[in-house]
N, C-alpha and C positions, 0 to 999 in steps of 0.2 A: 132422642136416644141418649141414655146416660153413658158417659165416657168413663172408662176405667183404665188407669195406667197399668202397663204390663212390666214385668220384671225384665230389665234389659241390662246389658253390659256396655257401658259407654266408656270407651278408652281412647284417649287421644295422645298425641305425641308429647305434649308439654307437661301433662300431669299424670303420667301413667302410673307412677308409684302410689299416688294418693287414690286414684280410682281403683287400683287393684285391691286396696284395703277396704274400700267402701262398696265395691260392686258385688252383687251376689253370685260370684262364680263358685263352681264346685271346688272341692279341696284339691283335686287332681290338677285343675287349671291353675290354682294358686301356686302349687308346688312347681309346676312346669314353667310358670311365668317368672316366679321369684328366684328359684334356685338354679335355673339353667340359663346359660348365656347362649343366645342364638346368634350365630354369625350372620351377617348380611352380605349379600353378593356385591352390592354396589360399593364402590370406594367411598371413604368418608369425604374425600375431596370433591365428589360429585354433588354433595349436598352442603351448600354454604350455610353458615348460621344466619338466622333471620333476626333482624333487629327487634328489640323489645316492643317498639311502637307497632310494627307490623304484626307481631305475635299477639299483642293485646287486641288488635282489631278482630282476630279470629276467635279469641277465647273469652270475650266479654260475656257472652251469654252463658258460657260454662261456669265462669266465676259467679255470675248472678244465680245460677242454679245451686251452687254450693252455699251461697249466702241466703238461700230461701227467698231470692228475689226474682225467680223465674216467672214467666207468664203463666197464669193459672190454667190448668188443663181444660177447664170448662170454656175458656176463651179459644182454645185450640181445636176443639171438637166441633163437628166431626171432620171437617175438610183437612185440617193439618195432620191429624192423627191417621186418617185413612189415606192421606195423600202421600207423595213421595218425600217424606221427611223423617228425621229421627224422632224419637219419642218426645224430645223437647219442642218439636214443632217449628224449629228454626233452621237447623242444618238440613240441607237437601241430600237425599240419597242419590249418589252419582253412579253407583254400581252395586250389584247384589251377587253374592255367592251363596249357594244352597248346599246343604249336606244332610246326610242321613243321621237320624237320632236313634240310637239303640237304647231303649228304655229298660230299666231293671224288671225282674220278674214280678215283684210286688206291684209295680206300676202297671204292668201289663194286665194283671188280674183285676185291677180296679177299673170300674167303668169310667170313661172319660166324660168330659162335659158335653161332648157331642156324640155320646153313645146312643142316646135315644133317637138321634137323627143321623142316619148314615149316608146322607146325600153327599157330604164332602168326600168321604172315602170313595164312593162310587165315581164321583166327578173326577177325583184325582186318578183313579185307576184307568178310567176311560180316556182321559185327555193327556196324561203325562206320557211323553215319549221316551223318557229315560227311566230305566228300571230302578226302582227303589223298594227294598223289601218292606212289607208291612210289619207292624209290631207282632212279634211271635207270641203264640198262645202258650200258656203253661202246659208243660208235658211232664209225665211221671216216668217215662222211659229213661233209664240211665244213659243209654247211648245218645238219646236226644239231648239230655242234659249236658253230656260231654261236648256235643256239637255246639250247644249254646255257649259253653265256656270258650270254645275255640273262636266262635263268632265274636264274643266279648273281647277276646284278645286282639283280634283284627280291628275291632272298633276302637280299642284303646290306642293301637298303633296309628290309626288314621287320625285320632284326636290329637296325639302328640305332634304329628306332622302339621295338622292345622294350627296348633298353638305356635309352633315355630314360624310357620309361614305368616301368621297374623302378627306375630311380634316383629318380624322383619318389615311387614307393611307399616307398622307404627313407627319404626325407625325412619322410614322414608317421609313421614309427616302425615300420612293418611289417618283419618279418625274412623274408628270401627264401633259398631253396635250390633249385639246379637239379639235374636228373637227366637227362642226355642219353645215358645208356647203359642205358636200360630194356630190358626184354624185348620190348616192342612195337617193331617196326622203324619208323624214320622219324619217331618222335614224341619230343619233349622235354617234360619236366614242370617247371613252376615251382611249387614248394611255398611257401605263404605262411603265416606264423605271426604272430598278434597278441599281443605281450607284454602284461603286466598294465596298464602305464600307458596303452597305446593303448586297451585295452578299457574302462578307466575313463573316459578322455577321450571316446571315441565314445559310450559309454552315456549320459554326461551330455549330449552334443550331441543324441542321439536321444531323450532323455527316457524312457529305458527304465524301466519300473516293475519294481523288484526287491524281493524280500521282506526286510522288516526283522526285527529280533530280536523285535518285539512279535507275540505270537500271541494271538488272541481266540477265544472259543467262538461257533460258529454255532448259534443257536437256531432250531429248526424252528418253522414256523407252527402256530398252535393252531386254525385254522378247520377246517371239515369237509373242504374240498377237500385241504388239506395232510395231514390225517390219512389220508384215503383214499389219497393219493399215497404216504405212508410205508408204509401197509399193503401196497400193491401192490409197493413196493420190497422189503419183507421176504419176501413170497410168491415173488417172482421172483428171489430171491437166487441159486439154482442157475444162473440164466441169465446171471449177470454173469461177465465174464472174470476169470481168476485173475491179476490184475495187482497186484503188491505196491505199495502206496502208502506213502510215507514218513510221512505224517501221517494222523490219523483224519479222517473226513469231518466230524466235529463241530468241528474246529479249522481255522483259516485264518490264515496270516501276514498281517500288515498290510503292504501294498506301497506304495512311494513311488518317485517318479522318482529315479534314482540321481544322487548328487552327491558329488564328491570331497571337498568340505568337510564332508560329513556321513557319512563312511564309518563312523564309530563307531555309527551307527544300524543298520547292516547286519551280518549274520552273516558275517564274513570269516575264520572259523576255518580254512576250507579254500578257498583262493583258486582252486585248480584246478577245483573243482566249483561255484563261485559263478556263473560264466557257463557254461552248458551248451553243448554242441557246436552246437545250433541257433542260440543267441544269438551265439556267437563267429563263425560263418559269416555271419550277417546283418550283424554289425558290419563284418567285412572287406569284404563286398559294398558297403556304404555308402561305405567309403573308396575302393574301386575305381571306383565310379560318379563320385566327385568328382575323381578324379585324371585328368589329361589329358596327352596327348603334344603339345607345342607346336611341334615342329620343322616340320611341314608348313605350308601356307598357312592352314589352319584347324585348330583344336584337335580332336584325336581322343580320344574317350573309349573306355571298354571295349567298348561296343557297336560303335563304328566299327572298332576294331581287330579285333574278331571278324568283322565283315562284310568287311573287306579282307584277311582271311587272315593278319594278323600273328599272331593267336592263333587256334587252331582250335576250342577249346572252353574252357569255364569252369564249374566245379562245386564244391560242397562235398562232403566225403567222407561215406560211410556210416559208422556207428559200428563195424562189424565184420562178421565172417562169420556166416552163418546155420547152416551145417553144416560139418563138417570138423574137423581137428585143431586149427585155430587159432580155432575158434568159442568164444570166451569169453562169459560172460553179458553181454548188452548189450540196449539197447532195441530194436534192429532184430530180434534173434533172438526177443525176447519178442513183438514185433508179429507175427512170422511164425507163432509157435506159437498165439497167442491171438486172432489177427485174420485172417491171410492163409491160414488152413487151411480147407478145405471141411468138415472134421470138426466145426468149431465154428459151423456156419451158423445154428444155432438160438440162439446166444448174442448178447447185446448187444455192441456195438462198444466197445473201450476208447478212447473219445473223448479222454479226458485224455491218454493216452499218445500218441495220434495227433497231438494238438496239440503235445505236448512234443517230438516227433521231427520233424514236418513243418511245424509252424507253424499259426497261427490260420486262415489262409485254407483250407488243405487240411482242417483239423479241422472248420471250419464246413460244408464240402461234405459230408463223410461224416456229420456230425451231421444235416444237412438230409436226406440220402438215407435215413438211419435213421428219422427221423420220418416221412418220406413212405412208407416201406415199412411201418412200423407202422400208419399210418392206412389203408393199403390193406387191412388184414386185415378190419375190419368191412365195408368196401365190397365186398370179394370175397365175404364170407359172404352179404350181402344179394343180391348179383348171382346167386350160385348158387341162392339160394332163389327168386328171380324166375324163373330158368331152369327150375328143378324145378316151379314152379307151372305154367309153360307146358306142360311135359311131362305133368303130371298132369291138366290140363284139355283136352288136345288132342282127346280122344275126345268131350268134351262141347261142343266148339265148333261151333255151328250152321252158320256160313258154310262151314267146311271140310267138314262133313258133307254139305252140299248140293252142294258141288263134286264130292265123291267119290261121290255117289249117281248110278249110271248111269241111273236111271229118269228123271232130268231131261232127258237127251238134248238138251243144248244144243250147237248147232253154232256155232263161232267163225269169224270172218273170217280170211283168210290173214295171216301175220306178215310176209310180204315179197311183192314183185311176181313173178308168173309162176311162179317156182320153188317157192314155198310154196303149199300147198293148204289147203282147209278142215280144221279139226281139232275134236275133241271136247273140251269143257271138263273132262271127267273125267280126261283125261290130265295135267292140272295138279294132280291130287290130292296128290302128294308135296310139291310146292312149297307148296301151301296149308297142309298140316299142319305143314311145317317153319317157315313164316312165323309160325304161331301161337306157336311157342316164344319168339319175340322181340317179337311184336306182340299183346299181351294187356293186360288191365286193369291188371296190376301194373307195366307199363312206365311209366305216368305217375307212379305212386308212386316208382319207382326214380329217375326223372329229378329229382323234387323232392328226394329223399334225397341224390342226388349233388351237387346244387347247394348244399345245406346242408353236405354233407361237405367240399366245396371251401373253404367259409368256415371251417369248424371246423379244417381242416388249416392254413390260413393263420394263424388265431389261435393254434393250438397251437404252430406254429413260431415265431411272434413271442415267445411266452412262453418257449419253450425257448431261443431266441436270447438273450433278456435274461438268463436264468439262466446261460448260458455266458459272457456278457459279464461278469457278476459274478464267477464262479469264475475266469475267466482275467484278471481285472483290466483289462478293456477299457472300463469304464464312462466313463472320461474320454477315451478315444481318439476322435478325430473331426476337427473342423475345424482345430484347432491343428496337428495332425500333417499334415493335408492341405496347409495353407499352407506348411509347411516343405518338403514334397516337390514343391512347384510349381517350384522351381528346377532340378529334375532333368529337363531337357528331353531328348527323344529325339535320337539322333545324326543321323537324317535331317533333323529340324527345324533343328538347329544348322548342318548343312551348307547347307541352303537359305537360312537367314538369312545365312550367310557369303557365299554367292553374291550375294545381294541387296545386301549391304554393299559388295562389290567393284564391282558395277555402279554403285552410287551414287558410289563414289569416282572411277570413271572419268568419270562424267557431271558430277561436281562438285556434286551435290545430296546432301547428307548429312543424315539425320535424327538426332536425339539418341538415339532408341531404335529400332533396326531390328527389325521383327517381320513375320511373314507375316499379311497381311490377307485379307479375303474376296475382294478383287480378285485377289490372287495365287493363291488357290485356286479361282477361278471355273472355269478349264478342267477341273480335277479334279472339281469338283462337277457340271459338265455331263456329263462322261464317266460319272460314277457314275449320274446319272439315266438317261442313255441306255442304259447297260449293264444296269442293273437292269430297266428296261422291256423291253429286248430279251430278257433271261433269262426274265422272267415270260411274255413272249409265246412263247418257245420251249417253255416248260412247257405252255401252252395248246395249242400246235400239236401237241405230242406226244400229249397227252390226246385231241385230236381225231383224231389218227392211230389211236389205239387204238379209238376209236369206229368209225372206218371199217373197222378190222380185224374188229370184232364183226359189223358189218353184212354184210361180204363173206363171212366164214367161215360165218355162219349160212345165207346163201343157197347157198353151195357145199355145205354138209352136207345141206341139203334136196334138192339135186339128185342126191345120191349114191344109187346103187341098192342099196347094202349095208344090210341092216336093222340091223346092229350100229352103224353110223355114225349112222343116223337114229333110233336108240332114245332117246338122251337128249341132244338137241342143245343145249338150254338150259344144262345143267350143264357140258357141254364148253366152250361159249363163255364162260360166266361164269368158270370156273376158269382157262382159258388166258389170258384177258384180264387177270385179277387177277395172275397170275404175271408177265406181260409188264410190267404197271404196276409191280410190285415191283422187277424188274430195272432198269427205267428210273429209279425213285426212288433206288436204291442207287448207280447210276452217276452220276446228276446231283448227288447229294449231295456226292460227292467233287469234282466239277467246280465246283459252286457255292461250296464252301468255299475253293478256291484263288482263284476270281474275287473273292470278297468280301475276301480278304486283299490281293489286288492292288489293288483299288479303294481300300481303306483306306490303303495305302501311298501311293497317288497324292495323297490329301488331305493328307498330311504332318501328322498330329496332333502337338500340342506335347508332351504327356505320355503316359506309358504308360497311365494310366487313361483318357484320352480315346481313345487308339488302341483299347484293349480294348472300350470301350463302343460305338464306331462299328463295330468288327468284329462284335461280337455282334449289333447291330441289323441289319446287312446279311445276316449269315449266317442269322439267325432268319427274316427275311422270305423269303429265297430257299428255304430248306429247308422252311419251313412251307407255302409255296405249292406246292412240289414234292410234299410228302407228302399234302396235303389237297385238291388240285385234282380228282383222280379221284373222291375220296369226295364232295366237294361236288356234282360233276356227277350222280353216282348219286342223291344225296339230294334234290336240288332241281330238276334240269333234265331228267333222263331221263324219258320218258313224257309230258312236258308240252309238248314241241315236236314233236309227231307229226302233228297234223291229224286227219283222219278218213278212213274208206274212201271212195274216190272223190275225195278232195282232200287227199292226203298231202303232207307237207313233204319236199322233196328237197334234198340238199346235194351239191356237187361233181358236178353232172350228174344221175345216176340213182340215187344212194344215198339210200334212204328212211330217215329217222330211226327209231331203234329204239324199241320199246314196252316197257313193263313187263309182267311176268307179271300174271295176273289178281289174285293175292294182293298185288300191289304190288311196288315196288322195294326194300322193306325187306330182303328176303332177299338180294338181290344186294348191297346195301349192307353187310349183315352179312358176306357172303363176302369182299368187298373189304377190310373192316376187319380181319377175322381173318387173311387171308393177308398183308396189309401189316404188321400189328402183329407177328405171329409171325415173318414173314420178316426184318423189320428187326432184331428182337431176336436171332434165331438166327444169321442170316448176318452182318449188319453189325456187331452189337455183340459177340456171343459167338464166332462162327466166326472172324472177322477177328482178334479179340484172343487167342483160344486156338489156333486152327488154324495161322495163319501163323507165329507164333513157334515152335511145335512142328515145323512143316515145315522152317523154316530150320535148326533144331537138328538135325533128322534128316539133311538134306542136308549140313550141316557135318560130321557124324560120318561120313557115307559118303565125303566127300572126304578126311577126315583119315586118315593112315596109322597113327595111334595107337589103341591099344585104350582101353577105359574106365579101366583102372588107370593107364596112362601119362598119360592126359589129366588125371586127378585129381591125380596127383603134380605135373604141370606147373602146374596151377591153384593148387596150394598154394604154389608158389614165387613167384607174382606178389604184388607189393606192393598195399596197399589202393588207392592211386590208380590203379594199372594195372588192377585189377579193375573199378573204377568207370568207367574210360575205355571198357571193352568193353561197358558197359551203354548202353541207349538214352537219348537226351536227354529231359528233361522239357519238354513242349510246352505246359503249362498245363492249366487245368481246364475251359476252354470246351467242348472236345468232350464231356467227361463231362456237363456241365450240359445241353448242347444235346440229347443223346439222351434225357435224362430229361424235358426240357421238351416235346419232341415226343411222348414217351410220355404225359405228363400231358394233352396235348391229345387224344390218342387215347382216354384214359380218360374225359375229361369232356365233350368236344364232342359226340360221337355215341353216348353211352352208352345213349340210348333205343333204339338199334337193335342194340346188342351188350352185353348185361348181363354177359357173361363177361370183358369187357375188364379190370376190376380184378383178376380172378383171374390172368389171364395176366401182367399187369404185376407182381403180387406174386411169382409164381414166377420171373420174369425178374430182379427186383431182389434176391431172395435170392442168386441166382447172381452177379449183377452186383457186389454189395458185396464178396464174397470174391474175385471176379476182379480188380476194381480194386485191392483190397488186395494181392493177390499181385503185380500189376503194379508198384505203387508200391514194394513192399518188395524185390522180387527182380529186376525187369527194367529199372527206370528209375534214372537217377542221382538223387541226393537233391536235391530242389528247394530254392530259397532260401526260408527261412522268412519269409513275408509276413504282416504284421498286417492284420486286417480285423475289423470289428465286425458285419458283416452280409454277405449274399450278393449285395449290390449290385443291378444292373439285373435280375438274374434274378427277384427278388421282384416287381418291377413287371410283368414278363412273365407270371408265374404269376397275379398278381391280375387282369391284363387277360384272360387265358384263362378264368379262373373266371367273369368277368362275361359274356364272349362265349358261354360254354357254356350259360348260362341261355337266351339268345336262340336259339341254334342248336337246342337240344333242344326248345324250344317249337315251332319251325318243323318239326322232324322229326316230332314227334307230330301236329301239325296237318295237314301237307301230305304227308308221306311215308307215314305209317301210315294205316290205315283206322279209327283210333280215333274221329275226329269224324264221318265218314260213318255209322258204326255207331250212334253216339249220336243223330244226327239222324233216322235211319230208325226207331230204336227208340221215340223219343218223339214223332215227328211223322207218320210214314207207316205204321208197323206196325199191322195191325188188332188184334192181340192183345197188343201191348206187348213182343214178343220179337223175335228176329232171324230168325225164319222168313220167307223170301222176300227176304232182304237181297241175295243174289247176283243174283237176277232183277232187283231194283231198280237195281243198279249197271250193268246191261248195256243198251245201246241196240240198236235194230234198223237193219239196212241191207239194201236191195234190191240183189241182185247185178247187176241190169241197169244200175245206176248207176255201175259201174266205168268208169274212163277206158279208152279203147282201148289195148291193149298192157299193161295191168296185171292183167287177170284171170288166174286160175290156169290153167296149161297142162293140169292134170289135174283138172278139176272133179268127176269121178266117183270121186275117190280114196276117198271114204267108202262107195261102193257105191250111192249114190242121188243124184238131182239136187237141188242146193241152190238155193232161191229167195230165202231170207232168212237172213242170218248175223248174229251178235251181236258186239259189241265193247264194251270197257269205257269208258264215258263217259256223261255226263248230257246227252243230246240228244233232240230230238223225233223220233218215228218217221217213216218215209217217207210214211205215209198222212196225216200232219198237214199243215195249211196252211203251217206254218213248218218244213218237214222239214229235219232235220239241224242245226237251230239249237240253241244252248244252252238247256236247259230251265230252268224255275223251280227245280227241285231243285238244279241246279248253283249257282245264285246263293244259295240258302238255305244250302247246305253251305259255300260260300265265306265267307259272312258269319259262320257259326259258327266256321270255322277262324280267321279274323282276330280274332274276339272271344276265342277261346281263347288265342291268342298274347299278346294284350294283358293278359288276366287272369293267365295263367300267369307272364308276365314280371314284372308288378308285384307279385304276391303273393310270388313267390319272392325277388325283390329286397328287398322289405320284410322278409321273414323273415331274409334274410341280413344286412341292415343291423342288425336287432334283435339277432341273435346277435353281430355285431361289436361293438355297443354294450354288450352284456351282459357280455362277457368282457374284462377289463382286459388291456392289452398287457404290463404289468409285474406279475408275481406280488407279492402283498402282502408276503410274507416277504422277497422280494428287495429291495423298496423300503425295508423297515425295516433290513435289513442294510447297504444302501448308506448310509443315514442314520447308522447306528451307526459305520460305517467313518470317515465324515467327523468325527464327534465324537471317536473315538479318535485320529485323526490330529492334531486340534487339541490334544488333551490331551498327546500325545507331544511336540509342539513346545513347548507351554507348559512342560512338565516340563524339556525341554532348555534353554529360556531361563532357567528358575529355577536350574538347575544351573550355567549359565555365570555368573549373577550371584553365586551363592554362592562359586564358584571365584574370581571376581575379588575378592570381599570378603575371602576367606581369604588370597589373595595379598597384598592390601593390608595386612592385619593382620600377616602375617609380615614384611613389609618395614618395619614400625614398631617401634622399639626401646622396650620398656616401661621406665618410670621407677619407681624405688623411692620410698618415702615420705620418706627422708632425703636423696635425691639432688636436686640443683637442676637446672633445665633447662640444657642445654649452651649455651655461648656460640656466637654465630654464627661460622662459619668459611667459608673460600672454597669448600670441598667437603665437605659432611657425610659422615661415615663411613657412616651407615646408607644414605644414598642411593647412595653409591659401591658399597657391597656389593650393594644391590638391583639396581643397573643391570647 
């Protein structure tokens, strides 16, 4: 393919005046750059002058270009021109800003060079998530013409702001190049390159830890735990990804905060590779955050410029292509092959390479997800064993056998008024047998195991996190860096502060330091409280609506004359209600996420960290309430707010509250958990993330007039920054964490009712890891590499959920299942110490003549005989007793046993959890030793350097002293000694 150079604006710090004269800028850009002085926000003292030697290292190729000694373009094509480089093919693009191009009317009327083929326009409209207006078509209407003039005015204003911002960027030392003739219509690209001196300066400001020349051996621990770990590592060697590491795992370079005065300590043999692409982009991003546009009434940072449409997007570039003719070996391609492919689902993740490419924050997320998935393996195995135990003992379960025995001939009271008739207990045989699968003796053991599992998971993650901190040189990262980043206020906060300052200037009351106080935020806080309460109330109302649906649909099905409809009413009602709950949860999740972000913006947090923590807190509360309110109702409220025959509880007029099946509500709770968990994972997590992108791609191909070969050829002609512009923006890790936290709640909170939850979570996470990996590598723009030493507020949420899970499971076992009633009957009321007669013991008697008028069945002879006494599940005195229908003494005995079990279970499990927490140290012993060793080696390195400086100074002093021979007399004093003159 023949390469053609494009018209670009290449402006650097050192020769800006010369390039302004020679570059093909528009006249407006010339005037704005030459005639106006743009103030910079940074103090001049922050940017020390660079020596001419260092400066020449960065601009040699620029000088060569002006002297017509540059590398021929034919030697740079196609990889360098299409790759992440400036038009000279030598300077790397470290960051890209895009902006909208408003073309003149004559330009709009002319057909462009891609007018015959509108694939790019369609591709851009379908993929771009940021709105950018397409080139306007010529209009003859005067009003439309006036609107175009107004649009041109706004575009000129945006261009002036861009010019000032870019001029300030040049003053910081960054080198810029524009491309306004890209293949993507209506979009201009500003390519940013950080030369060596800027990288060194900013790395010193940011205190980036860089590897020194000193390499030391990492000794493995000698205790039993470390030996077991090393043995497991050797056994699982085939499961490790094939990622080539430059160093052996037994060696580690000594890292130290970069300093320009101590450059000799670092390995600078290859300056192009000393700062990798991740570090370079993060350095440029720090400069962009500090640079302001001062022309308006208040300073505009990069965030404000993006919000106001001055720039449309900002992103660093991916390293290269994954497939195709231009796909040279790079970290992105390696990640795609060894991490983002479903064929390697059984292998470990290349966490080190993920951190190297995406940064520590993304690396910690996938490391945590990997640890969580690994820990789900034993939980899933034990859960399957508990389920199989229930399957194996179902035929030996005495209560379900008594329910299924037709000889008992137990007649039950109607389940609803009038429409429902009497029914035989034997018809609940299937439900009773299915309930035993989840409500058996092993359930208590599994609940205790899962409580300890949660603690072990948290401890294992803390140790893994500390090990990663050591390997990634984050042990010293923390409060000092957070103090430095406190000055990086959010754009909305600065805007509000400026508004407050202007008001004080008009009123004549000026404070020394203007900031937003709690009084300024009080309306936003009140709005947040009211809206959060309203949204939670909406969730409760919707759940109540589903309850009314179950009540009404059950009565309607009982009134049906079709035997097929009446055959299995309970299963139909349960399943349809669970599916409705799932749909509501998915819809409300999206609504609540948008509302939480809106409320957080109203509060105007000062920093990005404060904004993120507030957003996470609100989103978690809303989504947690949304997901778990139907489950909490089934677990703790359904069947307890019913009343009794003849005195039922009614809501909204004539709706009688629903009862549990005879085997309890545990089976319905299990169905709700199963459908909610599987539905959220399959629909919300996987279908939305897999199906929607594929559907968009399919629709885009149907609209395109190109075949697959032509589309591939066109894709190969796009430059790296153009390809990345077509990718989706990175929106953060909060959605990924949130879905895993909700899943963790499903696994731990109600695991007593659904022991297969860990298995489903494990299968989902195996797919989720590769799905997220593919999304990060192929579908999203590269995120800014953010440093982090932990997972932040998410750890506190996990720890809180693990504590609440102990209490919730205690109440589920005690009040939702029949575990405690069975124990009380077996050891207090059973004549032979077995469960024979347990079903009859749990049923009370009711005289049908005591029905309230208008509530008795319309078809009392439905069973073929007249019913005088029916049974219902409760512990009440019989109608022939002096205290008929009052709560019996068995009820109070069982209630006391239930409360005692909750107290004992909670305290025993909490005590065991705290003991495990105390027993396992947070920092592995070998890591603490290695950290101590690093400190000693660092002290030795600096001591050795100081000794070298002293020896060098002494040698220099000796060389400057003229030695005297034995026969030579000391020289006479002169006005200027020769030796001192030479040495000076």
